VMD Tcl script that builds the backbone (N, CA, C; Angstrom):
set m [mol new atoms 279]
animate dup $m
set s [atomselect $m all]
$s set {name element resname resid chain x y z} {
  {N N MET 1 A 115.792 -48.156 23.022}
  {CA C MET 1 A 115.746 -48.793 21.085}
  {C C MET 1 A 116.646 -47.455 21.143}
  {N N LEU 2 A 117.618 -47.093 19.817}
  {CA C LEU 2 A 117.841 -45.944 19.579}
  {C C LEU 2 A 118.180 -46.033 18.350}
  {N N PHE 3 A 117.687 -44.705 17.506}
  {CA C PHE 3 A 117.877 -44.874 16.029}
  {C C PHE 3 A 119.071 -44.810 15.636}
  {N N TYR 4 A 119.494 -45.109 14.614}
  {CA C TYR 4 A 120.717 -45.037 14.067}
  {C C TYR 4 A 121.125 -44.516 12.313}
  {N N VAL 5 A 121.727 -43.783 12.334}
  {CA C VAL 5 A 122.396 -43.169 10.800}
  {C C VAL 5 A 123.253 -43.967 10.484}
  {N N ILE 6 A 123.536 -45.125 9.986}
  {CA C ILE 6 A 124.684 -45.833 9.589}
  {C C ILE 6 A 125.765 -45.597 7.971}
  {N N CYS 7 A 126.345 -45.515 7.963}
  {CA C CYS 7 A 127.232 -44.933 5.947}
  {C C CYS 7 A 128.402 -45.669 6.287}
  {N N TYR 8 A 128.648 -45.811 5.073}
  {CA C TYR 8 A 129.291 -46.684 4.436}
  {C C TYR 8 A 129.934 -46.206 3.102}
  {N N ASP 9 A 131.568 -46.543 2.973}
  {CA C ASP 9 A 132.770 -45.727 2.168}
  {C C ASP 9 A 133.519 -47.192 2.116}
  {N N ILE 10 A 132.951 -48.232 0.922}
  {CA C ILE 10 A 133.568 -49.576 1.210}
  {C C ILE 10 A 134.352 -49.372 -0.532}
  {N N PRO 11 A 135.922 -49.335 -0.637}
  {CA C PRO 11 A 136.074 -49.813 -2.336}
  {C C PRO 11 A 135.836 -50.710 -2.871}
  {N N ASP 12 A 136.257 -51.780 -2.143}
  {CA C ASP 12 A 136.224 -53.117 -2.750}
  {C C ASP 12 A 134.563 -53.827 -3.030}
  {N N ASP 13 A 134.220 -54.387 -3.992}
  {CA C ASP 13 A 132.403 -54.455 -4.393}
  {C C ASP 13 A 132.055 -55.294 -3.690}
  {N N LYS 14 A 132.723 -56.697 -3.745}
  {CA C LYS 14 A 132.296 -57.915 -2.896}
  {C C LYS 14 A 132.284 -57.886 -1.136}
  {N N ARG 15 A 133.063 -56.829 -0.374}
  {CA C ARG 15 A 133.191 -56.448 0.890}
  {C C ARG 15 A 131.748 -55.636 0.812}
  {N N ARG 16 A 131.759 -54.532 -0.025}
  {CA C ARG 16 A 131.048 -53.946 0.274}
  {C C ARG 16 A 129.167 -54.625 0.433}
  {N N LYS 17 A 128.976 -55.151 -0.800}
  {CA C LYS 17 A 127.497 -56.055 -1.054}
  {C C LYS 17 A 127.581 -57.052 0.261}
  {N N LYS 18 A 128.498 -57.623 1.092}
  {CA C LYS 18 A 127.946 -58.367 1.713}
  {C C LYS 18 A 128.277 -57.085 3.228}
  {N N ILE 19 A 128.513 -56.196 3.091}
  {CA C ILE 19 A 127.948 -55.188 4.467}
  {C C ILE 19 A 126.193 -54.795 4.096}
  {N N SER 20 A 126.223 -54.539 3.003}
  {CA C SER 20 A 124.901 -53.657 2.823}
  {C C SER 20 A 123.850 -55.008 2.705}
  {N N ASP 21 A 124.284 -55.983 2.417}
  {CA C ASP 21 A 123.416 -57.146 2.728}
  {C C ASP 21 A 123.583 -57.394 4.209}
  {N N LEU 22 A 124.231 -57.327 4.963}
  {CA C LEU 22 A 124.073 -57.225 6.503}
  {C C LEU 22 A 123.063 -56.337 6.859}
  {N N LEU 23 A 123.544 -55.010 6.835}
  {CA C LEU 23 A 122.741 -53.630 7.156}
  {C C LEU 23 A 121.026 -53.914 6.778}
  {N N GLU 24 A 120.760 -54.409 5.655}
  {CA C GLU 24 A 119.000 -54.594 4.897}
  {C C GLU 24 A 118.243 -55.604 6.000}
  {N N GLY 25 A 119.019 -56.360 6.904}
  {CA C GLY 25 A 118.656 -57.001 7.847}
  {C C GLY 25 A 118.449 -56.098 8.912}
  {N N TYR 26 A 118.476 -55.099 8.920}
  {CA C TYR 26 A 119.044 -53.912 10.813}
  {C C TYR 26 A 117.698 -53.081 10.563}
  {N N GLY 27 A 118.254 -53.026 9.115}
  {CA C GLY 27 A 117.426 -51.615 8.711}
  {C C GLY 27 A 116.884 -50.532 7.348}
  {N N SER 28 A 116.652 -49.514 7.004}
  {CA C SER 28 A 116.553 -49.558 5.804}
  {C C SER 28 A 116.808 -48.659 5.345}
  {N N ARG 29 A 117.280 -49.224 4.178}
  {CA C ARG 29 A 118.589 -48.231 2.751}
  {C C ARG 29 A 117.685 -46.934 2.230}
  {N N VAL 30 A 118.162 -46.108 2.962}
  {CA C VAL 30 A 117.937 -44.686 2.847}
  {C C VAL 30 A 118.773 -43.865 1.415}
  {N N GLN 31 A 119.564 -44.335 1.137}
  {CA C GLN 31 A 120.403 -43.722 0.112}
  {C C GLN 31 A 121.306 -45.123 -0.098}
  {N N TYR 32 A 122.242 -44.981 -1.233}
  {CA C TYR 32 A 123.079 -46.264 -1.273}
  {C C TYR 32 A 124.023 -46.646 -0.598}
  {N N SER 33 A 124.703 -45.649 -0.127}
  {CA C SER 33 A 125.806 -46.154 1.091}
  {C C SER 33 A 124.881 -45.827 2.318}
  {N N VAL 34 A 123.474 -45.249 2.767}
  {CA C VAL 34 A 123.455 -45.142 4.299}
  {C C VAL 34 A 122.154 -45.733 4.707}
  {N N PHE 35 A 121.871 -46.111 5.838}
  {CA C PHE 35 A 121.126 -47.010 6.508}
  {C C PHE 35 A 120.323 -46.361 7.510}
  {N N GLU 36 A 119.450 -46.419 7.731}
  {CA C GLU 36 A 118.689 -45.843 9.090}
  {C C GLU 36 A 118.034 -47.427 9.747}
  {N N CYS 37 A 118.518 -47.211 11.189}
  {CA C CYS 37 A 118.200 -48.110 11.868}
  {C C CYS 37 A 118.018 -47.738 13.125}
  {N N VAL 38 A 116.433 -48.738 13.674}
  {CA C VAL 38 A 116.280 -48.882 14.642}
  {C C VAL 38 A 116.075 -49.775 15.684}
  {N N LEU 39 A 116.904 -49.729 17.024}
  {CA C LEU 39 A 117.790 -50.961 17.619}
  {C C LEU 39 A 118.363 -51.016 18.526}
  {N N PRO 40 A 117.724 -51.987 19.535}
  {CA C PRO 40 A 118.026 -52.178 20.910}
  {C C PRO 40 A 119.195 -52.375 21.051}
  {N N ASP 41 A 119.228 -52.172 22.493}
  {CA C ASP 41 A 121.056 -52.199 22.682}
  {C C ASP 41 A 122.218 -53.493 22.163}
  {N N LYS 42 A 121.068 -54.613 22.502}
  {CA C LYS 42 A 121.735 -55.957 22.184}
  {C C LYS 42 A 121.327 -56.179 20.451}
  {N N LYS 43 A 120.654 -55.701 19.410}
  {CA C LYS 43 A 120.717 -56.380 18.709}
  {C C LYS 43 A 121.736 -55.086 17.729}
  {N N TYR 44 A 122.425 -53.696 18.163}
  {CA C TYR 44 A 123.293 -52.760 18.351}
  {C C TYR 44 A 124.748 -53.547 18.050}
  {N N LYS 45 A 124.849 -54.026 19.102}
  {CA C LYS 45 A 126.145 -54.712 19.290}
  {C C LYS 45 A 126.252 -55.866 18.542}
  {N N GLU 46 A 125.152 -56.946 18.339}
  {CA C GLU 46 A 125.297 -57.806 17.465}
  {C C GLU 46 A 125.760 -57.412 16.212}
  {N N LEU 47 A 125.194 -56.592 15.943}
  {CA C LEU 47 A 125.160 -55.718 14.318}
  {C C LEU 47 A 126.818 -55.176 14.127}
  {N N GLN 48 A 127.161 -54.732 14.991}
  {CA C GLN 48 A 128.764 -54.557 15.236}
  {C C GLN 48 A 129.685 -55.362 15.262}
  {N N THR 49 A 129.191 -56.252 15.947}
  {CA C THR 49 A 130.131 -57.704 15.990}
  {C C THR 49 A 130.345 -58.039 14.958}
  {N N ARG 50 A 129.227 -58.002 13.733}
  {CA C ARG 50 A 129.234 -59.023 12.363}
  {C C ARG 50 A 129.984 -58.191 11.522}
  {N N ILE 51 A 129.654 -57.188 11.300}
  {CA C ILE 51 A 130.419 -55.890 10.736}
  {C C ILE 51 A 131.684 -55.958 10.913}
  {N N LYS 52 A 132.101 -56.380 11.821}
  {CA C LYS 52 A 133.664 -56.223 12.757}
  {C C LYS 52 A 134.322 -57.459 11.590}
  {N N LYS 53 A 133.460 -58.607 11.762}
  {CA C LYS 53 A 134.246 -60.258 10.756}
  {C C LYS 53 A 134.232 -59.410 9.343}
  {N N ILE 54 A 133.708 -58.455 8.547}
  {CA C ILE 54 A 133.664 -58.201 7.370}
  {C C ILE 54 A 134.799 -57.453 7.022}
  {N N TYR 55 A 134.594 -55.910 7.551}
  {CA C TYR 55 A 135.240 -54.985 7.158}
  {C C TYR 55 A 136.938 -54.895 7.548}
  {N N LYS 56 A 137.425 -53.912 6.596}
  {CA C LYS 56 A 139.312 -54.048 6.483}
  {C C LYS 56 A 139.374 -52.310 7.186}
  {N N SER 57 A 139.887 -52.513 8.276}
  {CA C SER 57 A 140.148 -50.619 8.870}
  {C C SER 57 A 140.792 -49.859 8.010}
  {N N GLU 58 A 141.921 -50.758 7.069}
  {CA C GLU 58 A 142.619 -50.060 6.584}
  {C C GLU 58 A 142.364 -49.365 4.818}
  {N N GLU 59 A 141.140 -50.164 4.858}
  {CA C GLU 59 A 140.392 -49.879 3.472}
  {C C GLU 59 A 139.186 -49.221 3.541}
  {N N ASP 60 A 138.135 -49.336 4.304}
  {CA C ASP 60 A 136.794 -49.087 5.026}
  {C C ASP 60 A 136.871 -48.004 5.947}
  {N N ASN 61 A 135.897 -47.052 5.968}
  {CA C ASN 61 A 134.895 -46.567 6.528}
  {C C ASN 61 A 133.187 -46.271 6.362}
  {N N LEU 62 A 133.532 -46.914 7.683}
  {CA C LEU 62 A 131.870 -47.064 8.219}
  {C C LEU 62 A 131.655 -45.977 9.537}
  {N N ARG 63 A 130.560 -45.363 9.474}
  {CA C ARG 63 A 130.275 -44.725 10.136}
  {C C ARG 63 A 128.873 -44.954 11.182}
  {N N PHE 64 A 128.847 -44.845 12.082}
  {CA C PHE 64 A 127.639 -45.375 13.069}
  {C C PHE 64 A 127.205 -43.732 14.521}
  {N N TYR 65 A 125.779 -42.888 13.820}
  {CA C TYR 65 A 125.486 -42.371 14.344}
  {C C TYR 65 A 124.369 -41.797 14.760}
  {N N PRO 66 A 124.687 -42.420 16.344}
  {CA C PRO 66 A 122.973 -42.211 17.225}
  {C C PRO 66 A 122.541 -41.453 17.215}
  {N N VAL 67 A 121.042 -40.788 16.652}
  {CA C VAL 67 A 120.206 -40.152 16.926}
  {C C VAL 67 A 119.224 -39.913 18.021}
  {N N SER 68 A 119.255 -38.846 19.002}
  {CA C SER 68 A 118.398 -38.855 20.212}
  {C C SER 68 A 116.772 -38.514 20.052}
  {N N SER 69 A 115.901 -38.800 20.911}
  {CA C SER 69 A 114.663 -38.800 20.435}
  {C C SER 69 A 114.264 -37.326 19.977}
  {N N HIS 70 A 115.085 -36.372 20.548}
  {CA C HIS 70 A 114.569 -34.820 20.898}
  {C C HIS 70 A 115.424 -34.289 19.509}
  {N N THR 71 A 116.362 -35.009 18.835}
  {CA C THR 71 A 117.099 -34.553 17.577}
  {C C THR 71 A 116.119 -35.010 16.597}
  {N N LEU 72 A 115.529 -36.231 16.674}
  {CA C LEU 72 A 115.076 -37.357 15.812}
  {C C LEU 72 A 113.993 -36.234 14.873}
  {N N ILE 73 A 113.019 -35.611 15.894}
  {CA C ILE 73 A 111.750 -34.622 15.313}
  {C C ILE 73 A 112.159 -33.453 14.829}
  {N N LYS 74 A 113.517 -33.378 14.480}
  {CA C LYS 74 A 114.014 -32.283 13.927}
  {C C LYS 74 A 114.588 -32.339 12.518}
  {N N VAL 75 A 114.592 -33.310 12.231}
  {CA C VAL 75 A 115.005 -34.283 10.692}
  {C C VAL 75 A 114.125 -34.016 9.762}
  {N N GLU 76 A 114.618 -33.406 9.007}
  {CA C GLU 76 A 114.306 -32.947 7.592}
  {C C GLU 76 A 114.329 -33.894 6.516}
  {N N VAL 77 A 113.390 -34.782 5.461}
  {CA C VAL 77 A 113.553 -35.045 4.687}
  {C C VAL 77 A 113.068 -34.286 3.325}
  {N N TRP 78 A 114.091 -33.549 1.762}
  {CA C TRP 78 A 113.735 -33.133 1.094}
  {C C TRP 78 A 113.794 -34.182 0.096}
  {N N GLY 79 A 113.518 -34.287 -0.860}
  {CA C GLY 79 A 113.224 -34.711 -2.480}
  {C C GLY 79 A 112.915 -36.123 -2.097}
  {N N ILE 80 A 112.967 -36.986 -3.355}
  {CA C ILE 80 A 112.460 -38.234 -3.780}
  {C C ILE 80 A 112.963 -39.104 -2.292}
  {N N GLY 81 A 112.493 -40.598 -2.185}
  {CA C GLY 81 A 112.494 -41.605 -1.462}
  {C C GLY 81 A 111.604 -41.835 -0.134}
  {N N ALA 82 A 111.803 -42.524 0.089}
  {CA C ALA 82 A 111.458 -42.454 1.758}
  {C C ALA 82 A 111.224 -42.115 2.846}
  {N N GLU 83 A 110.346 -41.568 3.681}
  {CA C GLU 83 A 109.883 -41.397 4.561}
  {C C GLU 83 A 111.535 -41.548 5.628}
  {N N ILE 84 A 111.724 -40.890 6.844}
  {CA C ILE 84 A 112.085 -41.389 7.808}
  {C C ILE 84 A 111.917 -42.449 8.372}
  {N N THR 85 A 112.192 -43.423 8.672}
  {CA C THR 85 A 112.001 -44.696 9.458}
  {C C THR 85 A 111.465 -44.058 10.869}
  {N N GLN 86 A 110.356 -44.763 10.920}
  {CA C GLN 86 A 110.061 -44.623 12.401}
  {C C GLN 86 A 110.111 -45.694 12.953}
  {N N PRO 87 A 110.453 -45.042 14.566}
  {CA C PRO 87 A 110.671 -46.038 15.537}
  {C C PRO 87 A 109.426 -46.948 16.035}
  {N N ALA 88 A 109.331 -48.101 16.409}
  {CA C ALA 88 A 108.059 -48.792 16.776}
  {C C ALA 88 A 107.638 -47.664 18.276}
  {N N THR 89 A 106.384 -47.691 18.630}
  {CA C THR 89 A 105.679 -46.814 19.148}
  {C C THR 89 A 105.325 -47.648 20.265}
  {N N SER 90 A 105.904 -48.803 20.787}
  {CA C SER 90 A 105.657 -50.059 21.486}
  {C C SER 90 A 106.634 -50.744 21.191}
  {N N VAL 91 A 106.871 -51.854 22.061}
  {CA C VAL 91 A 107.406 -52.546 22.028}
  {C C VAL 91 A 106.983 -53.882 23.039}
  {N N ILE 92 A 106.996 -54.777 22.393}
  {CA C ILE 92 A 106.525 -56.686 23.166}
  {C C ILE 92 A 107.452 -57.268 23.623}
  {N N VAL 93 A 107.522 -57.434 24.828}
  {CA C VAL 93 A 108.407 -58.282 25.337}
  {C C VAL 93 A 107.930 -59.866 25.763}
}
mol reanalyze $m
mol bondsrecalc $m
mol representation Tube
mol addrep $m
């Protein structure tokens, strides 16, 4: 599993709502257009496939930042809001 920061800038209200609703099913909203997601590779690919059906490359901007475990421990959260999304400590197969 990897930790991802996913952010977007989508000018169309309807499309932005669809993508934000989709992302809420995969992770935690930490700012208006920023999500933290802890996903296995299969779920990450599934999410990208679903987003590709909604977004318009000529109008929208989406960014997917994978954060490695050695970098994740150095993340700082300042101000109000939830703490950083915690990756699962164990996985049941």
